[in-house]
PDB file of N, H, CA, C and O in Angstrom:
ATOM      1  N   MET A   1       0.826  -1.193   0.000  1.00  0.00           N
ATOM      2  CA  MET A   1       0.000   0.000   0.000  1.00  0.00           C
ATOM      3  C   MET A   1       0.869   1.256   0.000  1.00  0.00           C
ATOM      4  O   MET A   1       0.574   2.222  -0.703  1.00  0.00           O
ATOM      5  N   LYS A   2       1.943   1.236   0.794  1.00  0.00           N
ATOM      6  H   LYS A   2       2.183   0.451   1.366  1.00  0.00           H
ATOM      7  CA  LYS A   2       2.817   2.402   0.867  1.00  0.00           C
ATOM      8  C   LYS A   2       3.538   2.634  -0.457  1.00  0.00           C
ATOM      9  O   LYS A   2       3.778   3.776  -0.849  1.00  0.00           O
ATOM     10  N   LYS A   3       3.881   1.541  -1.144  1.00  0.00           N
ATOM     11  H   LYS A   3       3.685   0.614  -0.826  1.00  0.00           H
ATOM     12  CA  LYS A   3       4.559   1.685  -2.432  1.00  0.00           C
ATOM     13  C   LYS A   3       3.638   2.330  -3.460  1.00  0.00           C
ATOM     14  O   LYS A   3       4.066   3.179  -4.242  1.00  0.00           O
ATOM     15  N   ILE A   4       2.394   1.930  -3.455  1.00  0.00           N
ATOM     16  H   ILE A   4       2.046   1.240  -2.820  1.00  0.00           H
ATOM     17  CA  ILE A   4       1.435   2.501  -4.400  1.00  0.00           C
ATOM     18  C   ILE A   4       1.234   3.983  -4.111  1.00  0.00           C
ATOM     19  O   ILE A   4       1.200   4.797  -5.034  1.00  0.00           O
ATOM     20  N   ALA A   5       1.101   4.334  -2.842  1.00  0.00           N
ATOM     21  H   ALA A   5       1.128   3.673  -2.092  1.00  0.00           H
ATOM     22  CA  ALA A   5       0.934   5.742  -2.475  1.00  0.00           C
ATOM     23  C   ALA A   5       2.152   6.556  -2.882  1.00  0.00           C
ATOM     24  O   ALA A   5       2.012   7.682  -3.360  1.00  0.00           O
ATOM     25  N   PHE A   6       3.340   6.004  -2.701  1.00  0.00           N
ATOM     26  H   PHE A   6       3.454   5.089  -2.313  1.00  0.00           H
ATOM     27  CA  PHE A   6       4.561   6.708  -3.087  1.00  0.00           C
ATOM     28  C   PHE A   6       4.619   6.913  -4.597  1.00  0.00           C
ATOM     29  O   PHE A   6       4.978   7.994  -5.064  1.00  0.00           O
ATOM     30  N   ILE A   7       4.271   5.889  -5.355  1.00  0.00           N
ATOM     31  H   ILE A   7       3.980   5.011  -4.976  1.00  0.00           H
ATOM     32  CA  ILE A   7       4.305   5.989  -6.819  1.00  0.00           C
ATOM     33  C   ILE A   7       3.308   7.041  -7.306  1.00  0.00           C
ATOM     34  O   ILE A   7       3.634   7.856  -8.169  1.00  0.00           O
ATOM     35  N   VAL A   8       2.103   7.022  -6.756  1.00  0.00           N
ATOM     36  H   VAL A   8       1.838   6.360  -6.055  1.00  0.00           H
ATOM     37  CA  VAL A   8       1.094   8.013  -7.148  1.00  0.00           C
ATOM     38  C   VAL A   8       1.575   9.416  -6.800  1.00  0.00           C
ATOM     39  O   VAL A   8       1.462  10.330  -7.617  1.00  0.00           O
ATOM     40  N   PHE A   9       2.108   9.594  -5.601  1.00  0.00           N
ATOM     41  H   PHE A   9       2.200   8.851  -4.937  1.00  0.00           H
ATOM     42  CA  PHE A   9       2.622  10.898  -5.183  1.00  0.00           C
ATOM     43  C   PHE A   9       3.762  11.345  -6.087  1.00  0.00           C
ATOM     44  O   PHE A   9       3.834  12.519  -6.452  1.00  0.00           O
ATOM     45  N   PHE A  10       4.643  10.441  -6.448  1.00  0.00           N
ATOM     46  H   PHE A  10       4.585   9.488  -6.151  1.00  0.00           H
ATOM     47  CA  PHE A  10       5.789  10.769  -7.297  1.00  0.00           C
ATOM     48  C   PHE A  10       5.334  11.269  -8.664  1.00  0.00           C
ATOM     49  O   PHE A  10       5.882  12.243  -9.180  1.00  0.00           O
ATOM     50  N   PHE A  11       4.337  10.611  -9.255  1.00  0.00           N
ATOM     51  H   PHE A  11       3.892   9.820  -8.836  1.00  0.00           H
ATOM     52  CA  PHE A  11       3.872  11.034 -10.575  1.00  0.00           C
ATOM     53  C   PHE A  11       3.134  12.366 -10.514  1.00  0.00           C
ATOM     54  O   PHE A  11       3.245  13.171 -11.438  1.00  0.00           O
ATOM     55  N   TYR A  12       2.387  12.613  -9.448  1.00  0.00           N
ATOM     56  H   TYR A  12       2.296  11.959  -8.696  1.00  0.00           H
ATOM     57  CA  TYR A  12       1.737  13.918  -9.310  1.00  0.00           C
ATOM     58  C   TYR A  12       2.767  15.017  -9.136  1.00  0.00           C
ATOM     59  O   TYR A  12       2.572  16.135  -9.613  1.00  0.00           O
ATOM     60  N   LEU A  13       3.855  14.712  -8.461  1.00  0.00           N
ATOM     61  H   LEU A  13       4.014  13.804  -8.073  1.00  0.00           H
ATOM     62  CA  LEU A  13       4.926  15.682  -8.272  1.00  0.00           C
ATOM     63  C   LEU A  13       5.544  16.061  -9.610  1.00  0.00           C
ATOM     64  O   LEU A  13       5.860  17.230  -9.832  1.00  0.00           O
ATOM     65  N   GLN A  14       5.721  15.098 -10.499  1.00  0.00           N
ATOM     66  H   GLN A  14       5.464  14.149 -10.319  1.00  0.00           H
ATOM     67  CA  GLN A  14       6.281  15.378 -11.817  1.00  0.00           C
ATOM     68  C   GLN A  14       5.332  16.245 -12.646  1.00  0.00           C
ATOM     69  O   GLN A  14       5.780  17.134 -13.370  1.00  0.00           O
ATOM     70  N   ILE A  15       4.049  15.997 -12.546  1.00  0.00           N
ATOM     71  H   ILE A  15       3.685  15.275 -11.958  1.00  0.00           H
ATOM     72  CA  ILE A  15       3.074  16.796 -13.290  1.00  0.00           C
ATOM     73  C   ILE A  15       3.087  18.233 -12.790  1.00  0.00           C
ATOM     74  O   ILE A  15       3.036  19.163 -13.594  1.00  0.00           O
ATOM     75  N   ALA A  16       3.155  18.429 -11.481  1.00  0.00           N
ATOM     76  H   ALA A  16       3.196  17.672 -10.828  1.00  0.00           H
ATOM     77  CA  ALA A  16       3.186  19.774 -10.915  1.00  0.00           C
ATOM     78  C   ALA A  16       4.427  20.519 -11.371  1.00  0.00           C
ATOM     79  O   ALA A  16       4.352  21.714 -11.657  1.00  0.00           O
ATOM     80  N   ASN A  17       5.548  19.854 -11.443  1.00  0.00           N
ATOM     81  H   ASN A  17       5.608  18.883 -11.211  1.00  0.00           H
ATOM     82  CA  ASN A  17       6.777  20.485 -11.898  1.00  0.00           C
ATOM     83  C   ASN A  17       6.643  20.919 -13.350  1.00  0.00           C
ATOM     84  O   ASN A  17       7.120  21.993 -13.715  1.00  0.00           O
ATOM     85  N   ALA A  18       6.014  20.121 -14.170  1.00  0.00           N
ATOM     86  H   ALA A  18       5.627  19.248 -13.873  1.00  0.00           H
ATOM     87  CA  ALA A  18       5.827  20.474 -15.574  1.00  0.00           C
ATOM     88  C   ALA A  18       4.921  21.692 -15.706  1.00  0.00           C
ATOM     89  O   ALA A  18       5.161  22.553 -16.552  1.00  0.00           O
ATOM     90  N   GLN A  19       3.906  21.772 -14.896  1.00  0.00           N
ATOM     91  H   GLN A  19       3.711  21.073 -14.208  1.00  0.00           H
ATOM     92  CA  GLN A  19       3.010  22.922 -14.959  1.00  0.00           C
ATOM     93  C   GLN A  19       3.727  24.202 -14.569  1.00  0.00           C
ATOM     94  O   GLN A  19       3.463  25.253 -15.153  1.00  0.00           O
ATOM     95  N   CYS A  20       4.620  24.141 -13.604  1.00  0.00           N
ATOM     96  H   CYS A  20       4.835  23.287 -13.129  1.00  0.00           H
ATOM     97  CA  CYS A  20       5.368  25.331 -13.206  1.00  0.00           C
ATOM     98  C   CYS A  20       6.218  25.840 -14.356  1.00  0.00           C
ATOM     99  O   CYS A  20       6.332  27.051 -14.544  1.00  0.00           O
ATOM    100  N   ALA A  21       6.814  24.953 -15.125  1.00  0.00           N
ATOM    101  H   ALA A  21       6.722  23.969 -14.972  1.00  0.00           H
ATOM    102  CA  ALA A  21       7.624  25.368 -16.267  1.00  0.00           C
ATOM    103  C   ALA A  21       6.755  26.042 -17.324  1.00  0.00           C
ATOM    104  O   ALA A  21       7.187  27.000 -17.966  1.00  0.00           O
ATOM    105  N   MET A  22       5.549  25.553 -17.505  1.00  0.00           N
ATOM    106  H   MET A  22       5.198  24.776 -16.983  1.00  0.00           H
ATOM    107  CA  MET A  22       4.645  26.167 -18.476  1.00  0.00           C
ATOM    108  C   MET A  22       4.231  27.560 -18.022  1.00  0.00           C
ATOM    109  O   MET A  22       4.174  28.484 -18.833  1.00  0.00           O
ATOM    110  N   CYS A  23       3.945  27.717 -16.744  1.00  0.00           N
ATOM    111  H   CYS A  23       3.991  26.966 -16.085  1.00  0.00           H
ATOM    112  CA  CYS A  23       3.574  29.032 -16.220  1.00  0.00           C
ATOM    113  C   CYS A  23       4.736  30.005 -16.361  1.00  0.00           C
ATOM    114  O   CYS A  23       4.541  31.168 -16.715  1.00  0.00           O
ATOM    115  N   LYS A  24       5.929  29.532 -16.088  1.00  0.00           N
ATOM    116  H   LYS A  24       6.087  28.587 -15.801  1.00  0.00           H
ATOM    117  CA  LYS A  24       7.116  30.380 -16.205  1.00  0.00           C
ATOM    118  C   LYS A  24       7.291  30.850 -17.644  1.00  0.00           C
ATOM    119  O   LYS A  24       7.642  32.007 -17.874  1.00  0.00           O
ATOM    120  N   ALA A  25       7.057  29.985 -18.600  1.00  0.00           N
ATOM    121  H   ALA A  25       6.772  29.045 -18.412  1.00  0.00           H
ATOM    122  CA  ALA A  25       7.191  30.354 -20.009  1.00  0.00           C
ATOM    123  C   ALA A  25       6.163  31.410 -20.396  1.00  0.00           C
ATOM    124  O   ALA A  25       6.467  32.313 -21.175  1.00  0.00           O
ATOM    125  N   VAL A  26       4.957  31.306 -19.863  1.00  0.00           N
ATOM    126  H   VAL A  26       4.710  30.573 -19.230  1.00  0.00           H
ATOM    127  CA  VAL A  26       3.916  32.292 -20.168  1.00  0.00           C
ATOM    128  C   VAL A  26       4.302  33.651 -19.607  1.00  0.00           C
ATOM    129  O   VAL A  26       4.146  34.669 -20.282  1.00  0.00           O
ATOM    130  N   VAL A  27       4.799  33.674 -18.389  1.00  0.00           N
ATOM    131  H   VAL A  27       4.925  32.847 -17.841  1.00  0.00           H
ATOM    132  CA  VAL A  27       5.173  34.942 -17.759  1.00  0.00           C
ATOM    133  C   VAL A  27       6.366  35.563 -18.471  1.00  0.00           C
ATOM    134  O   VAL A  27       6.423  36.781 -18.636  1.00  0.00           O
ATOM    135  N   GLU A  28       7.309  34.746 -18.890  1.00  0.00           N
ATOM    136  H   GLU A  28       7.263  33.756 -18.755  1.00  0.00           H
ATOM    137  CA  GLU A  28       8.504  35.264 -19.547  1.00  0.00           C
ATOM    138  C   GLU A  28       8.244  35.707 -20.984  1.00  0.00           C
ATOM    139  O   GLU A  28       9.117  36.314 -21.603  1.00  0.00           O
ATOM    140  N   SER A  29       7.073  35.419 -21.521  1.00  0.00           N
ATOM    141  H   SER A  29       6.364  34.926 -21.018  1.00  0.00           H
ATOM    142  CA  SER A  29       6.776  35.821 -22.896  1.00  0.00           C
ATOM    143  C   SER A  29       6.674  37.332 -23.034  1.00  0.00           C
ATOM    144  O   SER A  29       6.794  37.854 -24.142  1.00  0.00           O
ATOM    145  N   GLY A  30       6.456  38.040 -21.942  1.00  0.00           N
ATOM    146  H   GLY A  30       6.359  37.616 -21.042  1.00  0.00           H
ATOM    147  CA  GLY A  30       6.490  39.490 -21.962  1.00  0.00           C
ATOM    148  C   GLY A  30       5.143  40.170 -22.060  1.00  0.00           C
ATOM    149  O   GLY A  30       5.094  41.400 -22.058  1.00  0.00           O
ATOM    150  N   ASN A  31       4.063  39.445 -22.145  1.00  0.00           N
ATOM    151  H   ASN A  31       4.103  38.446 -22.147  1.00  0.00           H
ATOM    152  CA  ASN A  31       2.742  40.058 -22.221  1.00  0.00           C
ATOM    153  C   ASN A  31       2.243  40.331 -20.805  1.00  0.00           C
ATOM    154  O   ASN A  31       1.945  39.386 -20.074  1.00  0.00           O
ATOM    155  N   PRO A  32       2.144  41.608 -20.395  1.00  0.00           N
ATOM    156  CA  PRO A  32       1.763  41.913 -19.011  1.00  0.00           C
ATOM    157  C   PRO A  32       0.344  41.481 -18.652  1.00  0.00           C
ATOM    158  O   PRO A  32       0.083  41.137 -17.500  1.00  0.00           O
ATOM    159  N   SER A  33      -0.570  41.492 -19.607  1.00  0.00           N
ATOM    160  H   SER A  33      -0.358  41.771 -20.544  1.00  0.00           H
ATOM    161  CA  SER A  33      -1.941  41.092 -19.282  1.00  0.00           C
ATOM    162  C   SER A  33      -2.020  39.599 -18.975  1.00  0.00           C
ATOM    163  O   SER A  33      -2.799  39.187 -18.116  1.00  0.00           O
ATOM    164  N   GLU A  34      -1.226  38.787 -19.665  1.00  0.00           N
ATOM    165  H   GLU A  34      -0.593  39.121 -20.363  1.00  0.00           H
ATOM    166  CA  GLU A  34      -1.211  37.351 -19.368  1.00  0.00           C
ATOM    167  C   GLU A  34      -0.606  37.096 -17.997  1.00  0.00           C
ATOM    168  O   GLU A  34      -1.087  36.243 -17.252  1.00  0.00           O
ATOM    169  N   ALA A  35       0.451  37.835 -17.661  1.00  0.00           N
ATOM    170  H   ALA A  35       0.842  38.528 -18.266  1.00  0.00           H
ATOM    171  CA  ALA A  35       1.075  37.664 -16.352  1.00  0.00           C
ATOM    172  C   ALA A  35       0.122  38.085 -15.244  1.00  0.00           C
ATOM    173  O   ALA A  35       0.062  37.437 -14.199  1.00  0.00           O
ATOM    174  N   GLU A  36      -0.621  39.162 -15.461  1.00  0.00           N
ATOM    175  H   GLU A  36      -0.572  39.688 -16.310  1.00  0.00           H
ATOM    176  CA  GLU A  36      -1.586  39.619 -14.458  1.00  0.00           C
ATOM    177  C   GLU A  36      -2.708  38.600 -14.283  1.00  0.00           C
ATOM    178  O   GLU A  36      -3.146  38.336 -13.164  1.00  0.00           O
ATOM    179  N   GLY A  37      -3.167  38.034 -15.389  1.00  0.00           N
ATOM    180  H   GLY A  37      -2.811  38.249 -16.298  1.00  0.00           H
ATOM    181  CA  GLY A  37      -4.199  37.005 -15.316  1.00  0.00           C
ATOM    182  C   GLY A  37      -3.711  35.760 -14.603  1.00  0.00           C
ATOM    183  O   GLY A  37      -4.462  35.133 -13.856  1.00  0.00           O
ATOM    184  N   LEU A  38      -2.462  35.402 -14.827  1.00  0.00           N
ATOM    185  H   LEU A  38      -1.852  35.912 -15.434  1.00  0.00           H
ATOM    186  CA  LEU A  38      -1.877  34.245 -14.158  1.00  0.00           C
ATOM    187  C   LEU A  38      -1.790  34.488 -12.655  1.00  0.00           C
ATOM    188  O   LEU A  38      -2.105  33.603 -11.860  1.00  0.00           O
ATOM    189  N   ASN A  39      -1.363  35.683 -12.269  1.00  0.00           N
ATOM    190  H   ASN A  39      -1.107  36.402 -12.915  1.00  0.00           H
ATOM    191  CA  ASN A  39      -1.281  36.013 -10.844  1.00  0.00           C
ATOM    192  C   ASN A  39      -2.658  36.004 -10.196  1.00  0.00           C
ATOM    193  O   ASN A  39      -2.805  35.526  -9.071  1.00  0.00           O
ATOM    194  N   SER A  40      -3.660  36.520 -10.882  1.00  0.00           N
ATOM    195  H   SER A  40      -3.540  36.908 -11.796  1.00  0.00           H
ATOM    196  CA  SER A  40      -5.023  36.501 -10.346  1.00  0.00           C
ATOM    197  C   SER A  40      -5.523  35.067 -10.178  1.00  0.00           C
ATOM    198  O   SER A  40      -6.181  34.744  -9.189  1.00  0.00           O
ATOM    199  N   GLY A  41      -5.211  34.221 -11.140  1.00  0.00           N
ATOM    200  H   GLY A  41      -4.677  34.484 -11.944  1.00  0.00           H
ATOM    201  CA  GLY A  41      -5.612  32.816 -11.044  1.00  0.00           C
ATOM    202  C   GLY A  41      -4.951  32.102  -9.885  1.00  0.00           C
ATOM    203  O   GLY A  41      -5.582  31.293  -9.204  1.00  0.00           O
ATOM    204  N   ILE A  42      -3.680  32.398  -9.658  1.00  0.00           N
ATOM    205  H   ILE A  42      -3.167  33.055 -10.210  1.00  0.00           H
ATOM    206  CA  ILE A  42      -2.963  31.791  -8.537  1.00  0.00           C
ATOM    207  C   ILE A  42      -3.581  32.230  -7.218  1.00  0.00           C
ATOM    208  O   ILE A  42      -3.790  31.408  -6.326  1.00  0.00           O
ATOM    209  N   LEU A  43      -3.875  33.523  -7.085  1.00  0.00           N
ATOM    210  H   LEU A  43      -3.705  34.191  -7.809  1.00  0.00           H
ATOM    211  CA  LEU A  43      -4.499  34.013  -5.855  1.00  0.00           C
ATOM    212  C   LEU A  43      -5.872  33.388  -5.646  1.00  0.00           C
ATOM    213  O   LEU A  43      -6.235  33.049  -4.520  1.00  0.00           O
ATOM    214  N   TYR A  44      -6.631  33.235  -6.718  1.00  0.00           N
ATOM    215  H   TYR A  44      -6.336  33.510  -7.633  1.00  0.00           H
ATOM    216  CA  TYR A  44      -7.950  32.614  -6.631  1.00  0.00           C
ATOM    217  C   TYR A  44      -7.837  31.171  -6.147  1.00  0.00           C
ATOM    218  O   TYR A  44      -8.623  30.737  -5.305  1.00  0.00           O
ATOM    219  N   LEU A  45      -6.875  30.432  -6.668  1.00  0.00           N
ATOM    220  H   LEU A  45      -6.236  30.784  -7.353  1.00  0.00           H
ATOM    221  CA  LEU A  45      -6.714  29.035  -6.271  1.00  0.00           C
ATOM    222  C   LEU A  45      -6.155  28.898  -4.858  1.00  0.00           C
ATOM    223  O   LEU A  45      -6.429  27.906  -4.181  1.00  0.00           O
ATOM    224  N   MET A  46      -5.378  29.877  -4.405  1.00  0.00           N
ATOM    225  H   MET A  46      -5.155  30.682  -4.955  1.00  0.00           H
ATOM    226  CA  MET A  46      -4.773  29.792  -3.077  1.00  0.00           C
ATOM    227  C   MET A  46      -5.759  30.084  -1.955  1.00  0.00           C
ATOM    228  O   MET A  46      -5.532  29.660  -0.822  1.00  0.00           O
ATOM    229  N   ILE A  47      -6.842  30.793  -2.234  1.00  0.00           N
ATOM    230  H   ILE A  47      -7.026  31.137  -3.154  1.00  0.00           H
ATOM    231  CA  ILE A  47      -7.744  31.199  -1.164  1.00  0.00           C
ATOM    232  C   ILE A  47      -8.532  30.016  -0.592  1.00  0.00           C
ATOM    233  O   ILE A  47      -8.866  30.020   0.593  1.00  0.00           O
ATOM    234  N   PHE A  48      -8.829  29.024  -1.397  1.00  0.00           N
ATOM    235  H   PHE A  48      -8.558  29.021  -2.360  1.00  0.00           H
ATOM    236  CA  PHE A  48      -9.666  27.924  -0.926  1.00  0.00           C
ATOM    237  C   PHE A  48      -8.997  27.054   0.138  1.00  0.00           C
ATOM    238  O   PHE A  48      -9.664  26.707   1.113  1.00  0.00           O
ATOM    239  N   PRO A  49      -7.729  26.683   0.014  1.00  0.00           N
ATOM    240  CA  PRO A  49      -7.111  25.934   1.114  1.00  0.00           C
ATOM    241  C   PRO A  49      -7.086  26.723   2.421  1.00  0.00           C
ATOM    242  O   PRO A  49      -7.294  26.156   3.493  1.00  0.00           O
ATOM    243  N   TYR A  50      -6.831  28.033   2.335  1.00  0.00           N
ATOM    244  H   TYR A  50      -6.662  28.494   1.464  1.00  0.00           H
ATOM    245  CA  TYR A  50      -6.831  28.851   3.544  1.00  0.00           C
ATOM    246  C   TYR A  50      -8.222  28.921   4.164  1.00  0.00           C
ATOM    247  O   TYR A  50      -8.357  28.872   5.386  1.00  0.00           O
ATOM    248  N   LEU A  51      -9.246  29.034   3.343  1.00  0.00           N
ATOM    249  H   LEU A  51      -9.137  29.074   2.349  1.00  0.00           H
ATOM    250  CA  LEU A  51     -10.608  29.040   3.866  1.00  0.00           C
ATOM    251  C   LEU A  51     -10.958  27.712   4.526  1.00  0.00           C
ATOM    252  O   LEU A  51     -11.574  27.694   5.591  1.00  0.00           O
ATOM    253  N   LEU A  52     -10.574  26.611   3.912  1.00  0.00           N
ATOM    254  H   LEU A  52     -10.073  26.625   3.046  1.00  0.00           H
ATOM    255  CA  LEU A  52     -10.864  25.301   4.490  1.00  0.00           C
ATOM    256  C   LEU A  52     -10.150  25.101   5.820  1.00  0.00           C
ATOM    257  O   LEU A  52     -10.754  24.638   6.787  1.00  0.00           O
ATOM    258  N   VAL A  53      -8.870  25.447   5.873  1.00  0.00           N
ATOM    259  H   VAL A  53      -8.379  25.823   5.087  1.00  0.00           H
ATOM    260  CA  VAL A  53      -8.105  25.286   7.112  1.00  0.00           C
ATOM    261  C   VAL A  53      -8.640  26.223   8.183  1.00  0.00           C
ATOM    262  O   VAL A  53      -8.772  25.827   9.341  1.00  0.00           O
ATOM    263  N   GLY A  54      -8.948  27.455   7.812  1.00  0.00           N
ATOM    264  H   GLY A  54      -8.841  27.776   6.871  1.00  0.00           H
ATOM    265  CA  GLY A  54      -9.494  28.413   8.776  1.00  0.00           C
ATOM    266  C   GLY A  54     -10.821  27.951   9.345  1.00  0.00           C
ATOM    267  O   GLY A  54     -11.055  28.066  10.548  1.00  0.00           O
ATOM    268  N   THR A  55     -11.689  27.431   8.493  1.00  0.00           N
ATOM    269  H   THR A  55     -11.499  27.339   7.516  1.00  0.00           H
ATOM    270  CA  THR A  55     -12.982  26.925   8.956  1.00  0.00           C
ATOM    271  C   THR A  55     -12.797  25.725   9.873  1.00  0.00           C
ATOM    272  O   THR A  55     -13.469  25.616  10.899  1.00  0.00           O
ATOM    273  N   LEU A  56     -11.901  24.837   9.512  1.00  0.00           N
ATOM    274  H   LEU A  56     -11.356  24.926   8.679  1.00  0.00           H
ATOM    275  CA  LEU A  56     -11.626  23.670  10.345  1.00  0.00           C
ATOM    276  C   LEU A  56     -11.100  24.087  11.715  1.00  0.00           C
ATOM    277  O   LEU A  56     -11.557  23.573  12.736  1.00  0.00           O
ATOM    278  N   LEU A  57     -10.148  25.012  11.744  1.00  0.00           N
ATOM    279  H   LEU A  57      -9.777  25.429  10.914  1.00  0.00           H
ATOM    280  CA  LEU A  57      -9.601  25.482  13.019  1.00  0.00           C
ATOM    281  C   LEU A  57     -10.663  26.191  13.853  1.00  0.00           C
ATOM    282  O   LEU A  57     -10.687  26.044  15.075  1.00  0.00           O
ATOM    283  N   TYR A  58     -11.534  26.951  13.213  1.00  0.00           N
ATOM    284  H   TYR A  58     -11.514  27.070  12.220  1.00  0.00           H
ATOM    285  CA  TYR A  58     -12.612  27.624  13.933  1.00  0.00           C
ATOM    286  C   TYR A  58     -13.501  26.613  14.650  1.00  0.00           C
ATOM    287  O   TYR A  58     -13.819  26.792  15.826  1.00  0.00           O
ATOM    288  N   PHE A  59     -13.900  25.560  13.956  1.00  0.00           N
ATOM    289  H   PHE A  59     -13.641  25.415  13.001  1.00  0.00           H
ATOM    290  CA  PHE A  59     -14.768  24.568  14.577  1.00  0.00           C
ATOM    291  C   PHE A  59     -14.039  23.764  15.650  1.00  0.00           C
ATOM    292  O   PHE A  59     -14.657  23.362  16.636  1.00  0.00           O
ATOM    293  N   ILE A  60     -12.751  23.522  15.482  1.00  0.00           N
ATOM    294  H   ILE A  60     -12.249  23.849  14.681  1.00  0.00           H
ATOM    295  CA  ILE A  60     -11.981  22.820  16.512  1.00  0.00           C
ATOM    296  C   ILE A  60     -11.918  23.655  17.782  1.00  0.00           C
ATOM    297  O   ILE A  60     -12.157  23.143  18.876  1.00  0.00           O
ATOM    298  N   VAL A  61     -11.597  24.937  17.642  1.00  0.00           N
ATOM    299  H   VAL A  61     -11.402  25.353  16.754  1.00  0.00           H
ATOM    300  CA  VAL A  61     -11.510  25.822  18.813  1.00  0.00           C
ATOM    301  C   VAL A  61     -12.877  25.963  19.464  1.00  0.00           C
ATOM    302  O   VAL A  61     -12.984  25.929  20.690  1.00  0.00           O
ATOM    303  N   LYS A  62     -13.916  26.118  18.663  1.00  0.00           N
ATOM    304  H   LYS A  62     -13.828  26.145  17.667  1.00  0.00           H
ATOM    305  CA  LYS A  62     -15.271  26.245  19.191  1.00  0.00           C
ATOM    306  C   LYS A  62     -15.669  24.989  19.965  1.00  0.00           C
ATOM    307  O   LYS A  62     -16.279  25.085  21.030  1.00  0.00           O
ATOM    308  N   ASN A  63     -15.329  23.824  19.439  1.00  0.00           N
ATOM    309  H   ASN A  63     -14.833  23.746  18.574  1.00  0.00           H
ATOM    310  CA  ASN A  63     -15.670  22.562  20.086  1.00  0.00           C
ATOM    311  C   ASN A  63     -14.890  22.387  21.390  1.00  0.00           C
ATOM    312  O   ASN A  63     -15.446  21.911  22.380  1.00  0.00           O
ATOM    313  N   ARG A  64     -13.618  22.763  21.403  1.00  0.00           N
ATOM    314  H   ARG A  64     -13.166  23.150  20.599  1.00  0.00           H
ATOM    315  CA  ARG A  64     -12.817  22.634  22.625  1.00  0.00           C
ATOM    316  C   ARG A  64     -13.316  23.568  23.721  1.00  0.00           C
ATOM    317  O   ARG A  64     -13.368  23.182  24.889  1.00  0.00           O
ATOM    318  N   LYS A  65     -13.683  24.795  23.353  1.00  0.00           N
ATOM    319  H   LYS A  65     -13.641  25.108  22.404  1.00  0.00           H
ATOM    320  CA  LYS A  65     -14.217  25.727  24.352  1.00  0.00           C
ATOM    321  C   LYS A  65     -15.542  25.220  24.901  1.00  0.00           C
ATOM    322  O   LYS A  65     -15.820  25.375  26.090  1.00  0.00           O
ATOM    323  N   LYS A  66     -16.354  24.622  24.053  1.00  0.00           N
ATOM    324  H   LYS A  66     -16.127  24.496  23.087  1.00  0.00           H
ATOM    325  CA  LYS A  66     -17.645  24.087  24.468  1.00  0.00           C
ATOM    326  C   LYS A  66     -17.452  22.937  25.459  1.00  0.00           C
ATOM    327  O   LYS A  66     -18.195  22.826  26.433  1.00  0.00           O
ATOM    328  N   ASN A  67     -16.455  22.081  25.212  1.00  0.00           N
ATOM    329  H   ASN A  67     -15.851  22.171  24.420  1.00  0.00           H
ATOM    330  CA  ASN A  67     -16.213  20.935  26.080  1.00  0.00           C
ATOM    331  C   ASN A  67     -15.605  21.338  27.416  1.00  0.00           C
ATOM    332  O   ASN A  67     -15.786  20.624  28.403  1.00  0.00           O
ATOM    333  N   LYS A  68     -14.890  22.461  27.481  1.00  0.00           N
ATOM    334  H   LYS A  68     -14.744  23.041  26.680  1.00  0.00           H
ATOM    335  CA  LYS A  68     -14.287  22.905  28.739  1.00  0.00           C
ATOM    336  C   LYS A  68     -15.320  23.486  29.692  1.00  0.00           C
ATOM    337  O   LYS A  68     -15.133  23.442  30.908  1.00  0.00           O
ATOM    338  N   LEU A  69     -16.402  24.029  29.157  1.00  0.00           N
ATOM    339  H   LEU A  69     -16.554  24.065  28.169  1.00  0.00           H
ATOM    340  CA  LEU A  69     -17.425  24.631  30.014  1.00  0.00           C
ATOM    341  C   LEU A  69     -18.324  23.614  30.560  1.00  0.00           C
ATOM    342  O   LEU A  69     -19.248  23.943  31.305  1.00  0.00           O
TER     343      LEU A  69
END
């Protein structure tokens, strides 16, 4: 099971690395509107993990305070 998980993780890591090279090529092409759109897309994608973690932490803290009373 651990070998399968490692292999899957390894291949996803390679795909992510390839995507970074593609993004770098787009930014280096010199078109400022494409670079701005790429930055906006990155910010849009980054907000969801923070929202999920923040919501999870909020409910954990709320639950712990409730149990202490």
